[in-house]
N, C-alpha and C positions, 0 to 999 in steps of 0.2 A: 600619312602622306607628307613628305618633306615640303617645307614652304620656301619659296624663292621670292625675293623682292627685286623688281626691276625698276630702276630709277633712270628715266630717259625723257627729255623734253619733247622728243618727236613721237607724236601719237601713232604714226604709221610704223615706225621702227619698234616701239614698245609693243604694239599689237602683233607685229610679226614674231617677236621673241615669245610673247605669251602663247600664241597659237602653236609655236614650235614645241613648247615645253609642257603645256597644260594637261596633256594626256597622262603625264607621269608625275607631275608636281602641282602643288597648290601655288599659283602664281598671283602675286599682288603687283599692281603697276602704280607708280607715282611719276608725275610729269614735271615736278620741280624738286630741286635739291632740298629745299626747306621741308616740303611734305615728306620726302624720302627719309630725311633725318628723323622726323617725328614718328613715322611708321617703324623705323628701325629701333627706336628707343622704346616703343610700346608693344612690339611683337617679338616673336621668336622665329628666326630664319636660319635655314641650313646654308643659304648662299645669297649673296647680293650681286646683281649684275648692274653695273654703274657706268653710265655714259660720261665720258671725260668732258666734252664740250657742251655746256649748258649756260643759258643766260643767268646772270647774277652769280650765285655760288657755283664754281666749277666742280667737276668731278674730283679733281685732285684735292681741292679744299674740303669737300665733303668727306673724302676718304680720310683725311687727317682728323676731321671731327669724329668720325666713327672710331678711329684707332685710339683717340684720347678719351673716349667715354667708356666707363667700365661696363655698361649694359650692352655695348655693341662691339667692343674691340675683338671679341672672339668670333664674330661672323666673318666667314671668308668672303672676299670681294674680288670679282673678276671685272676688270675695266674693259669697256667696249668703246671703240673709237675708230675714226678714219685716219688718225695720226700714226702713220706707219713709219716710225723712225725710232732708232735705238735710244735716243736721249729721253723721249717721253716714256718709252717702255721702262727704262731704268728708273725714271722718277717715280712711276707708279709702283714698281716693285719695292723701291726703297721706302715708300710711304706705307707699305703693308699689304698691297694687293697680292693675291695668290696666283693671278694669271692675267693675261692681256690678250684680248681678241680684237682683231682689226676687221673693218668692213671692206668689201662686201662679205657677208657671212656665208660660210658653208654649213648648212644645218647639221650634217653628220658630225663635223668636227666640233661644233658648238655643243651638241648633245653629249658627245663623248667627254669633253672637258667638264661640262656641268656635272655629269654623272661621277667622274673621277673625284672632283673636289667635294661633292656631297658625301661620297663614301668615306673620304679622308676625314671630313668634318665629323661624321657620325662615329667613326672609329676613335678619334681624338676625344670626343665628348664622353664616350663610354669609358675610356681609359682615365680621363680626368675625373669623372664621377667616382670611379672605384678608388682612385688615389686620394680623393678629397672627402670621402665619407667615413664616418665613424662606424666601425664594423658592428658594434653592439646595437646602437640606437638607429642607425640609418640616416642621421642628420649630418651636417658638415662637421668635419673633425678640426683639431687644433691647427693643423697645417693649412686647411682651407680658411680658417679664421685669420691666420697671420697674413694670408694673401689678400683677403677681401676687406679686412677692417680699414686699412689705410686707403684702399681704393674708394670705399664708401665715404671716408673722411674727406678725401680730395674732391669727390663728387659734390658733397655738401658745400664745400668752399666755393667750388666753381659755379654752382647754380644758386648760391646764396640762400640755401634752405637750412632748416634746423636739423641737427644731428642728435639722435638719442641712442645711448648705449646702456644696457642694464646687465647686471650679474644676477644669476638665478641659482639658488642652492637648495637641494633637497634637505629638509630639516631632519636632524638627528639620524642621518643615514647610517652611520657606524652602528648605532644602537639597533637599527632595523636589520642590518646584516648580521649582527651578533645574535639577534633573536630568531630570524627566519632563514638565515643562510644566504650565501652569495648568489646562488641561482635566482632566488626570489628577489634579491636586490637588483640583479640585472633586469628582471622583468619590470621593476619599479622605474628604473632609469629609462627603459624603452617606452613605458606608458607615459611618463612625464614628457619625454621628448616628442612623442606623437601628439599630445594635447597642445603643447606650446607651438609646435610647427604648424598645426592646423589653423592657428590664428595669424601666423606671419606669412601671408600669401602674396603680398605685393612684390613687384619686381625690385623695389628698393629695400625690401626687408631682408635681413640675414639672421640666421640662427645656427649656433654650433655648440657642440660639446666642448667645453673649455678644458675639462679634466676631472676625473673622478665623478663626484656627484654635482659638479658645477657646470652651468651652461651660460652662454652669452648671447644676447640678442642686440641687433642694431637696426634702427629704422629711421628714415628720413622724413622731413616735412610734417612733423607732429608738434603741437604746442606742448610745453612741459606738463600742463594739467591734463591734456589729452593723452599723452604718453602714460602718465600715472594712472588714469582711469582705465586705459587699455590693459595695462599690466595687472590691475586689480581684477579684471574679468578673467584673465588667464590664471591668476593665482586661485581664484574661486573655482575655476573649471578643474584644476588639479585636485583641489579638496573634494570636489563633487564626484571624483572617481571612487571615493569611499574605499580606498585600499587600507585595510586595518594596519595600525602601527602597534608597537609595544604599548600596552595600556598605561605604563608608568610614564610615558612620554607624551603621547597624544592618541586620540581616538583614530584619526586617519593620517595617512601620509600627506604632508603639506610642503609648500615651498616658501622661501623668503626671497624677496627681490629688492635690489638696490639699483637706482638708476639716476641718470643725469642727462639733461638736455641743454644744448647751447647752439648758437649760430657761430660755427667756427670760421676763423679768418686766417689768412696766411701768417705764419709765425706762431699760431696756437699749437699746443702739443696734444696729440691724441692720447699719449700715455698719461698725461695729467688728467684728462677727461675720464679715462678708464679708472684711474686711482680714486677719483671722487665717487664714481659709481660703486666701486668696491667698498669705500667707506660707508656709503648708504646701505649696502648689503650688511656690513658689519653691525651697523646700528639696528637694522631690522632683526638680525639674529640675536643681538644683545638685549633687545627690549620686548621679547615675547615670541618671536618667530611667527610664521604664517601671516606675513604682512608685506606691504610694499612701502618703501621709503624712497622719495624722489626729490631731486633738487635741480635748480637751474643756475645760470651764470649770475643772476642777481642775488643768489644765496637764499632764495625763497625755498620753502620745503613743504612737501605734502607727505602725509603718513597716515596709515590706517590705525584705528583704535586709539 
């Protein structure tokens, strides 16, 4: 069932909207803009119905916040208000609202517009998922990575939290392909992607196939040591799949991981951050493979073995 978030300081109006829609949708109600923003950032909604006039943060200000946050910018927003004038309607649409409903409500019209925008949202999400997924492994593809990496970077700067990025490489993958064939190699990539993605489940986590046998992961709000320990568990989980490798190389298929954690600030370069993570991967591959090497902005380093 599609989820709708109603943000309205009027308990009577919010309850009226909920009763109108709850037979067809899962409706959540918030009566302050601040609570609504929190719910939007922690939930997944097919539509937000947002009152324009609220004490404290106005609906227009909240709409701007929603549009500027990576986690919420794709949620369609319908503004609900008694301000029946072209200027305010234009302002809401410019800020990113998909529609504008004025009071008093006509339930038939409200239901029709809600249904239309939810159908459009679901269609767009299906199209977006198909366009942004790696066909082989089912995880995000390079195009999705290009779109999401800088959004995550800006999000970390804005909320002043740590940013971790790591490069993951399947060890001696060319040898595996030469030994067992490319169809078997495809199965290995799919299995590795499935294991890694099973650990990266938070809304702030991101995982993608970077290219070939390389993957990239991004996660926010972890300490450098915590990120290192987290990736050690993932590395071990891949080894525990016990996929046989060419005996001259290794008993099992394994991965090497290189990562970097920092608190990014305006003016810092994401590309520099990625380059350090890639250097850590190069070190892991050059000193034994099947290991995690991690660094932070103080140039401290953690490594296995």
